[in-house]
N, C-alpha and C positions, 0 to 999 in steps of 0.2 A: 501510391505516393501519400505520405503523411502530410496532412494539412494543418494539424493542431498538435500541440504538446499534450502529453498525457502521462500521468503518474498513477499507478495502481499498486496497492499493497493489500494482499488478501490471503486468506487461508483456505485450503481445501480440506474439508473434514470428512469423516466417515461417509461413504456412499458417494463421494465426489461433489458434495454441496460446497459452493464458494461463498464465503462470508467476507465482505469488504471491510477493510480497516480504513483505507484511503482510496478514493476513486475520483480523480479530478482531471479536468482537461482545460485547455486554454480557450475553449469556446464559451467562456463566461463563468467557468467554475474552477479556476486555478488560483483563487485568491489566497487560500491558506498556505499553499506551497510557495507561491511567488513572493509572499510577504517577507520571507527570511526569518520568521519567528518560529522557534522550535515548539512543537506541540507534543503532548502526551496522548497516546491512543491506547485504549485497553479493550480487550475482548474476552468475555468469559467462555472458556472452552472446557469447562468441567464435565459437560455431558458427552464429550467425544473421546474416543480412544486413539485415533490416528489423525494427526494434523500435519499439513505441509504448508510452510510459509512461502509465498510467492511475491516477488517484486518485479514489476514491469515498468519500463520507461520508454516512451516513444517520443521522439522530437523531430521537428521539421528542419533543424539546423544541427549539423554534426558536432558542433562545439558545445551544445547544451547538454545538461545532465541533471542528476538529482543525487542527494546524499541521504542515507539512513544511518543514524548513529544511536548507540546505546540501546540496542534491542535486548530485551529481557523476557525470557519465557519462564514463568514461575509455575511450578506444579505443587500439588498438595502433598506429595510423598517426600 
């Protein structure tokens, strides 16, 4: 049973390493997500060849959720 809300946005890069972009939960660390203020997050992936973007949301109430908007993945080529 889920006892706290959790939002995690991360990438899995070469070799399966996970790099967090956002990892927050309502046990004291959901302030940025709950504020309703849009944030810009960046992550330098130039040293990797394979990248998988993963978005996870766990809530303790079925009517809750999260939104991600304006995702941009920019390459050098």
